C-alpha positions as CSV (number, residue, x, y, z in Angstrom):
1,M,-3.5,9.6,-6.1
2,P,-4.9,7.0,-3.5
3,Y,-4.3,5.1,-0.9
4,A,-5.8,1.1,0.5
5,A,-5.5,-0.5,3.3
6,I,-5.9,-4.1,3.5
7,T,-6.2,-5.8,7.3
8,Y,-4.9,-9.6,8.4
9,N,-5.0,-10.9,11.9
10,V,-2.2,-12.8,13.0
11,K,-0.9,-15.5,15.3
12,P,0.5,-13.4,17.9
13,D,4.6,-14.0,19.1
14,H,5.5,-14.4,15.5
15,E,6.6,-10.4,13.5
16,D,9.5,-12.1,13.3
17,E,8.5,-14.7,11.2
18,I,6.0,-12.4,9.3
19,A,8.7,-9.9,8.7
20,E,11.5,-12.4,7.7
21,I,8.4,-13.5,5.0
22,F,8.6,-9.8,4.0
23,A,11.8,-9.2,3.6
24,H,12.4,-12.1,0.2
25,F,9.4,-10.8,-1.6
26,Q,9.8,-9.6,-5.5
27,R,7.6,-6.9,-6.7
28,V,6.7,-7.7,-9.8
29,S,8.5,-6.0,-13.1
30,S,6.0,-3.2,-14.0
31,P,4.2,-1.0,-12.1
32,A,0.9,-0.4,-14.6
33,V,-1.9,-2.5,-14.3
34,R,-3.5,-3.5,-17.4
35,D,-7.3,-4.8,-18.0
36,A,-8.2,-7.7,-19.6
37,G,-8.4,-6.4,-23.6
38,G,-4.1,-5.2,-22.4
39,A,-5.0,-1.5,-21.7
40,E,-3.5,0.0,-18.7
41,V,-6.5,1.7,-16.8
42,G,-4.1,2.2,-13.4
43,R,-0.7,2.1,-11.3
44,L,0.9,0.6,-8.8
45,L,3.0,3.3,-6.9
46,G,3.8,1.5,-3.6
47,T,3.1,-0.8,-1.2
48,A,4.2,-1.4,2.6
49,V,3.4,-3.2,5.3
50,F,3.4,-3.1,8.8
51,I,2.3,-5.0,11.8
52,K,2.3,-4.7,16.3
53,D,1.0,-7.8,18.0
54,T,-1.4,-9.6,16.2
55,V,-2.5,-7.0,13.7
56,M,-1.0,-6.4,9.9
57,V,-1.7,-4.0,7.6
58,R,-0.8,-3.6,4.4
59,V,-1.1,0.0,2.2
60,I,-1.3,-0.1,-1.1
61,H,-0.5,3.4,-2.8
62,Y,-2.6,3.4,-6.4
63,E,-3.2,5.0,-9.4
64,G,-7.0,3.9,-10.9
65,D,-9.8,2.4,-9.2
66,F,-8.8,-0.4,-6.5
67,A,-10.8,-3.5,-8.5
68,H,-8.2,-3.4,-10.6
69,I,-5.0,-3.5,-8.3
70,A,-6.7,-6.1,-6.3
71,R,-7.2,-8.3,-9.7
72,T,-3.6,-7.6,-11.1
73,M,-2.8,-8.4,-7.6
74,A,-4.3,-12.1,-7.5
75,A,-3.1,-13.3,-10.8
76,Q,0.7,-12.1,-9.2
77,K,3.1,-15.3,-8.5
78,G,4.6,-13.2,-6.4
79,V,1.6,-12.6,-4.2
80,H,0.6,-16.0,-4.1
81,A,3.6,-17.2,-2.5
82,I,3.6,-14.9,0.5
83,E,-0.2,-15.8,0.9
84,D,1.0,-19.5,0.7
85,K,3.7,-18.0,3.2
86,L,1.8,-16.7,5.9
87,A,-0.9,-19.3,6.0
88,P,0.6,-21.1,9.3
89,F,0.7,-17.4,10.9
90,L,-2.8,-16.0,10.7
91,A,-5.5,-16.4,13.2
92,E,-8.2,-16.8,10.4
93,Q,-7.6,-19.0,7.4
94,R,-9.3,-17.7,4.3
95,D,-9.4,-18.8,0.7
96,T,-6.9,-16.6,-1.4
97,A,-5.9,-19.5,-3.7
98,T,-8.3,-18.2,-6.9
99,T,-8.4,-14.5,-8.2
100,E,-12.5,-14.4,-6.9
101,G,-11.3,-16.2,-3.6
102,F,-8.3,-13.3,-3.2
103,G,-10.7,-10.4,-4.0
104,A,-13.1,-11.2,-1.6
105,Y,-10.5,-11.0,1.1
106,F,-9.4,-8.0,-0.6
107,R,-12.8,-6.3,-0.8
108,D,-13.6,-7.8,2.6
109,A,-9.9,-6.4,4.8
110,T,-10.2,-2.8,3.1
111,M,-10.2,-0.7,6.0
112,R,-11.8,2.0,5.8
113,C,-10.4,4.9,4.7
114,I,-11.3,8.6,7.0
115,S,-8.8,11.2,5.9
116,Q,-6.4,11.1,2.7
117,L,-4.3,14.0,2.7
118,S,-0.8,14.9,0.7
119,V,0.7,17.5,-0.6
120,D,-2.0,17.5,-3.4
121,T,-4.8,18.8,-0.9
122,L,-3.0,21.5,1.0
123,P,-4.3,25.2,0.5
124,A,-3.9,27.0,-2.2
125,N,-2.1,30.0,-0.8
126,A,-0.3,27.4,1.5
């Protein structure tokens, strides 16, 4: 099951304010990710947010195509509420108000994955 990491450049000295924003984030009621026809095309398994100085990273654990995950997240009111609250703390403003803008930011800010290891990748004789 893959992970994606999204970077945010934030202004220095605001770690506590940003942590407070995420402390009140509410997850969606279902992990299912659906296409326009309603078919389940993936699952959002979990997220984590890390911050250090001027870098914040959102790690997303998912199943399916990440493009579907990004579209689903772009449609969530809670995600937009977080984005609005984060705006004053971002070093670079970006357009995430629309699904297209949100998707573009996710594509541009997704870190290159160079390794993903899990219990599923253990050698057969381990």
